[in-house]
C-alpha positions as CSV (number, residue, x, y, z in Angstrom):
1,X,0.0,0.0,0.0
2,X,1.2,3.5,-0.8
3,X,2.4,5.4,2.2
4,X,3.0,9.2,2.5
5,X,4.5,11.1,5.4
6,X,5.0,14.8,5.4
7,X,8.6,15.4,6.6
8,X,8.6,19.3,6.5
9,X,6.9,22.3,5.2
10,X,8.5,25.7,4.6
11,X,8.0,29.1,3.0
12,X,4.5,30.1,4.1
13,X,5.5,33.4,5.7
14,X,7.9,34.2,2.9
15,X,5.2,33.4,0.3
16,X,2.7,35.7,2.0
17,X,5.4,38.4,2.3
18,X,6.0,38.2,-1.5
19,X,2.3,38.3,-2.1
20,X,2.0,41.4,0.1
21,X,4.4,43.3,-2.2
22,X,1.9,43.1,-5.0
23,X,-0.7,44.8,-2.8
24,X,1.5,47.2,-0.9
25,X,0.1,45.6,2.3
26,X,1.3,43.9,5.4
27,X,2.0,40.2,5.1
28,X,-0.1,39.4,8.2
29,X,-3.1,40.7,6.2
30,X,-2.5,38.3,3.3
31,X,-4.0,34.9,4.5
32,X,-7.5,35.8,3.3
33,X,-6.1,37.2,0.0
34,X,-4.0,34.0,-0.5
35,X,-7.1,31.8,0.0
36,X,-8.9,33.9,-2.7
37,X,-6.0,33.7,-5.2
38,X,-4.9,30.1,-4.6
39,X,-7.2,28.6,-7.3
40,X,-7.2,31.5,-9.8
41,X,-4.2,30.3,-11.7
42,X,-2.7,32.4,-14.5
43,X,-0.1,33.9,-12.2
44,X,-2.5,34.8,-9.4
45,X,-1.4,31.8,-7.5
46,X,2.4,32.1,-8.0
47,X,2.9,32.5,-4.3
48,X,2.3,28.8,-4.0
49,X,5.6,28.2,-5.8
50,X,7.4,29.6,-2.7
51,X,5.7,27.2,-0.3
52,X,7.6,23.9,-0.2
53,X,6.9,20.5,1.2
54,X,9.1,17.4,1.7
55,X,7.4,14.0,1.5
56,X,8.5,10.5,2.4
57,X,6.6,8.3,-0.1
58,X,6.6,4.5,-0.4
59,X,5.0,3.5,-3.7
60,X,5.2,0.9,-6.5
61,X,7.5,1.5,-9.5
62,X,4.5,2.0,-11.8
63,X,3.4,5.0,-9.6
64,X,6.9,6.6,-9.8
65,X,6.8,6.4,-13.6
66,X,3.8,8.6,-13.6
67,X,5.1,10.8,-10.8
68,X,8.1,11.6,-12.9
69,X,5.7,13.8,-15.0
70,X,6.1,16.4,-12.2
71,X,9.6,17.5,-12.9
72,X,9.4,20.8,-11.0
73,X,10.5,18.9,-7.9
74,X,13.4,16.9,-6.5
75,X,13.4,13.2,-5.6
76,X,15.9,11.1,-3.7
77,X,15.2,7.4,-3.9
78,X,16.0,4.2,-2.2
79,X,18.5,3.2,-4.9
80,X,18.1,-0.3,-6.4
81,X,21.7,0.0,-7.5
82,X,22.8,0.1,-3.9
83,X,20.1,-1.9,-2.1
84,X,18.6,-4.5,-4.3
85,X,21.2,-7.3,-3.6
86,X,21.5,-6.7,0.2
87,X,18.7,-9.0,1.3
88,X,16.2,-11.5,0.0
89,X,12.9,-10.0,-1.1
90,X,9.6,-10.8,0.5
91,X,6.0,-10.4,-0.6
92,X,5.9,-7.2,1.6
93,X,8.3,-5.6,-0.9
94,X,5.6,-5.5,-3.5
95,X,2.3,-3.8,-3.9
96,X,-0.5,-6.0,-2.8
97,X,-4.0,-5.6,-4.3
98,X,-6.9,-6.2,-1.9
99,X,-8.2,-9.0,-4.1
100,X,-4.8,-10.7,-4.5
101,X,-3.7,-12.7,-1.5
102,X,0.0,-12.9,-2.4
103,X,0.7,-9.9,-4.6
104,X,3.6,-11.4,-6.5
105,X,3.9,-14.7,-8.2
106,X,5.7,-17.1,-5.8
107,X,7.8,-18.5,-8.6
108,X,9.0,-15.1,-9.7
109,X,9.8,-14.2,-6.1
110,X,11.8,-17.4,-5.7
111,X,13.7,-16.7,-9.0
112,X,14.5,-13.1,-7.9
113,X,15.9,-14.3,-4.6
114,X,18.0,-17.0,-6.3
115,X,19.6,-14.4,-8.5
116,X,20.0,-12.0,-5.5
117,X,21.9,-14.8,-3.8
118,X,24.3,-15.1,-6.7
119,X,24.5,-11.2,-7.0
120,X,23.1,-11.2,-10.6
121,X,22.2,-7.6,-10.4
122,X,21.3,-7.1,-14.1
123,X,19.0,-10.1,-14.1
124,X,17.2,-9.0,-11.0
125,X,16.9,-5.4,-12.2
126,X,15.5,-6.6,-15.6
127,X,12.9,-8.9,-14.0
128,X,11.8,-6.7,-11.1
129,X,8.0,-6.3,-11.4
130,X,6.4,-2.9,-11.6
131,X,4.7,-3.7,-8.2
132,X,8.1,-3.4,-6.4
133,X,7.7,-0.8,-3.7
134,X,10.3,2.0,-3.6
135,X,10.7,4.9,-1.1
136,X,11.6,8.4,-2.2
137,X,11.9,11.7,-0.5
138,X,10.0,14.0,-2.8
139,X,10.3,17.8,-2.5
140,X,7.9,20.0,-4.3
141,X,6.1,23.3,-4.1
142,X,2.4,23.7,-3.2
143,X,1.9,24.7,-6.8
144,X,3.1,21.3,-7.9
145,X,0.9,19.6,-5.4
146,X,-2.0,21.7,-6.7
147,X,-1.3,20.6,-10.2
148,X,-1.2,17.0,-9.0
149,X,-4.6,17.4,-7.4
150,X,-6.1,19.0,-10.6
151,X,-4.7,16.4,-12.9
152,X,-5.0,13.2,-10.7
153,X,-7.8,13.6,-8.2
154,X,-10.1,11.4,-10.4
155,X,-7.3,9.3,-11.9
156,X,-8.0,5.6,-12.7
157,X,-5.0,4.5,-10.6
158,X,-6.1,4.3,-6.9
159,X,-2.6,5.1,-5.8
160,X,-3.1,8.7,-6.9
161,X,-6.2,8.9,-4.7
162,X,-4.3,7.5,-1.8
163,X,-1.4,9.9,-2.4
164,X,-3.7,12.9,-2.5
165,X,-5.8,11.9,0.5
166,X,-2.7,11.3,2.6
167,X,-1.0,14.6,1.6
168,X,-4.2,16.6,2.2
169,X,-4.6,15.1,5.6
170,X,-1.1,16.1,6.7
171,X,-0.2,19.5,5.1
172,X,-0.8,22.8,6.9
173,X,-2.8,24.4,4.1
174,X,-4.9,21.8,2.2
175,X,-7.3,24.6,1.1
176,X,-4.6,25.9,-1.3
177,X,-4.4,22.5,-3.0
178,X,-7.9,21.1,-3.4
179,X,-10.2,23.2,-5.5
180,X,-13.2,24.4,-3.4
181,X,-16.6,23.0,-4.4
182,X,-18.3,25.2,-6.9
183,X,-21.9,26.0,-5.9
């Protein structure tokens, strides 16, 4: 299962200070204005680019392929180059679907572990399933998070729903990310 932990947030005060310059106002008067502008786009919400968040994310490789779409961020990963041959793999190392008891074919897991034992890195790397779970520290702006919400909140992969729900439940200002309901 995909797991997200917010490690750190920074830049809120600085973003509001920058926003206050546009209005020749005090930054302490900007929270209401920021809420009004957060979803306007077209440059009105550029203050979100100054608000940063660091996430610890554990997700399957197929999620990371799509996450790489968001290049306005930095990622540091659990490197397969340095960690893949260190220990035998278990079924917990792979995404498990609720309707699939095991999650990975037992024969494939056995073959992977046989090749890990003989340090056959290229073989293991080539045969590693997309369901292999990998951790990354992912640093991005609130603007990038907002783009992820706009583009992925109704995505067909449930991992995007899990990612968004977990992020929104942990960040300080989720109101800047999720578009308010239009009445």
